[in-house]
C-alpha positions in Angstrom: -10.4 -51.2 21.9 -9.0 -53.0 18.7 -8.8 -56.5 21.2 -12.5 -56.3 22.0 -12.8 -55.9 17.9 -10.3 -58.6 17.6 -12.0 -61.0 19.6 -15.4 -60.4 18.4 -14.0 -61.0 15.2 -12.6 -64.8 16.0 -15.9 -65.4 18.2 -17.9 -64.1 14.8 -16.1 -66.4 12.7 -15.6 -69.4 15.5 -19.6 -69.4 15.5 -20.0 -69.5 11.5 -17.6 -72.3 11.2 -18.8 -74.5 13.9 -22.1 -74.3 12.3 -21.0 -75.3 8.8 -18.3 -77.6 9.8 -19.5 -81.3 11.4 -16.5 -82.5 11.5 -13.2 -82.4 13.2 -10.3 -80.9 11.2 -6.6 -80.6 12.3 -6.0 -77.4 13.3 -2.6 -76.3 11.0 -5.6 -77.4 8.3 -5.5 -74.6 5.6 -8.6 -74.0 5.4 -8.9 -74.3 9.1 -6.1 -71.1 9.2 -7.9 -69.0 6.8 -11.6 -69.5 8.6 -10.0 -69.2 12.4 -7.2 -67.6 11.8 -6.7 -64.9 8.2 -10.3 -64.1 8.1 -11.3 -62.8 11.9 -7.8 -60.9 11.4 -8.8 -59.3 8.1 -12.1 -58.7 9.5 -10.8 -57.3 12.9 -7.7 -55.4 11.5 -8.6 -54.0 8.3 -12.7 -54.0 8.3 -12.6 -54.4 4.7 -16.2 -53.4 3.4 -15.6 -54.4 -0.7 -14.5 -58.2 -1.1 -13.7 -60.1 -4.3 -13.4 -64.0 -3.3 -11.3 -65.5 -6.5 -12.2 -69.3 -6.8 -15.1 -71.2 -5.5 -16.2 -74.9 -4.7 -19.2 -76.3 -2.6 -16.8 -76.3 1.1 -16.9 -72.3 0.2 -20.1 -71.8 0.2 -21.0 -70.7 3.9 -18.0 -68.1 3.3 -20.3 -65.5 2.1 -21.5 -65.9 5.9 -17.8 -64.0 7.0 -19.0 -61.3 5.0 -22.5 -60.6 5.4 -23.4 -56.9 5.0 -20.2 -56.2 2.8 -19.8 -56.0 -0.5 -18.8 -59.7 -1.4 -17.6 -60.8 -5.0 -17.3 -63.6 -5.9 -15.3 -65.7 -9.3 -15.0 -69.0 -10.6 -15.0 -69.9 -14.3 -16.8 -73.3 -13.7 -20.6 -72.0 -14.0 -21.2 -74.9 -11.5 -19.5 -73.1 -8.8 -21.9 -70.3 -9.1 -24.5 -71.6 -6.4 -21.4 -71.5 -4.2 -20.6 -67.7 -5.1 -21.9 -64.0 -3.2 -25.9 -64.2 -4.6 -26.4 -62.0 -7.3 -22.1 -60.7 -7.1 -20.7 -64.1 -8.5 -19.2 -64.0 -12.0 -18.4 -66.7 -14.3 -15.5 -66.1 -15.8 -11.7 -66.7 -15.7 -9.5 -64.8 -13.3 -8.0 -63.7 -16.2 -10.9 -61.5 -17.1 -11.2 -59.4 -14.1 -9.9 -55.7 -15.3 -13.1 -56.6 -17.4 -15.7 -57.3 -14.8 -14.1 -54.5 -12.0 -12.8 -51.1 -11.9 -9.5 -49.8 -10.8 -8.9 -49.5 -6.9 -12.1 -51.3 -6.3 -11.7 -53.9 -3.2 -10.4 -53.8 -0.1 -9.6 -57.1 0.6 -9.1 -59.2 -2.7 -8.9 -63.6 -1.3 -7.0 -66.2 -4.3 -6.7 -69.6 -3.2 -6.5 -72.3 -4.7 -6.3 -71.0 -7.9 -2.7 -70.2 -8.5 -1.0 -73.5 -9.9 -4.9 -75.0 -10.7 -6.7 -73.6 -13.2 -4.3 -70.3 -13.6 -0.9 -72.2 -15.3 0.0 -70.4 -18.4 2.5 -67.4 -17.1 1.3 -64.9 -19.7 -1.9 -65.3 -17.9 -0.6 -65.2 -14.3 1.2 -61.7 -14.7 -1.8 -60.8 -16.5 -4.1 -61.3 -13.3 -1.3 -60.3 -11.0 -1.1 -56.9 -12.7 -4.9 -56.7 -12.7 -5.5 -57.5 -9.2 -3.2 -54.7 -8.4 -4.8 -52.6 -10.3 -8.4 -53.4 -8.9 -6.6 -53.7 -4.9 -7.5 -49.9 -3.4 -4.5 -48.8 -1.3 -4.2 -49.9 2.2 -5.9 -52.9 0.3 -4.8 -56.6 1.4 -4.4 -59.4 -0.8 -4.1 -63.0 0.3 -2.9 -66.1 -2.2 -3.3 -69.2 -1.3 -1.6 -71.7 -3.4 0.0 -75.2 -3.6 2.6 -74.7 -6.1 3.9 -71.7 -7.7 4.5 -72.6 -11.4 6.0 -69.1 -11.8 8.4 -68.4 -9.2 6.6 -65.1 -7.1 9.7 -63.4 -7.3 9.3 -63.1 -10.9 5.8 -62.0 -11.3 5.4 -58.6 -11.8 1.9 -57.4 -9.8 3.7 -59.2 -7.0 6.1 -56.8 -7.3 4.2 -53.9 -7.4 2.9 -55.0 -4.1 4.1 -55.0 -0.1 4.7 -58.3 1.5 2.5 -57.9 4.6 3.6 -59.3 7.6 0.5 -61.2 9.1 0.6 -61.3 12.6 -1.5 -63.7 13.8 1.0 -65.6 12.5 4.2 -64.1 12.4 5.2 -64.2 8.7 3.8 -62.7 5.2 4.5 -66.4 4.0 2.8 -69.6 5.9 3.1 -72.9 5.0 0.7 -75.1 6.6 2.0 -78.2 9.0 1.1 -80.3 5.9 3.5 -78.8 3.5 0.8 -78.9 1.3 -0.3 -75.5 1.1 1.1 -72.0 1.2 -0.5 -68.4 2.0 1.3 -65.3 0.9 0.2 -61.7 2.3 0.3 -58.3 0.2 -0.7 -55.1 1.1 -0.9 -52.1 -2.3 
């Protein structure tokens, strides 16, 4: 029965992508991996009801569609990015202030893509942010970290040490480097 759930979400996500993307992207492009591999698997395998997506840009506005009917929150420090966030559940603030906005064990799934090393650069802020992510992620919840530069080695980040590396089945690893070598996804579970 689980196979049908995976097929359903693969079709569901591909339909959203085809509707919104009018240009051809490389099969292993980091956005393609996120949208057509990571999102469908997380939806099918974890069925997250509460989601936090940290960091929004214009090209991600349609990401809200992947989580229709679920409690989706978005956060970005740029006021001009509010229009791309979750309607009525977008917070304009720094990722360093997560604990001011969310309670412990609130989220089933947290995605932080393109923030670490691109705005979240100070080691003290990095440590606080990842400790907060650990606190607001529910037990059994999944955390996906997407980044280009690990300005602080991941093994030195206290909040990540509290989480367990999660072998992401479709990619057969807990740390996936995209084919262009410029972007990496790490997978964790609480």
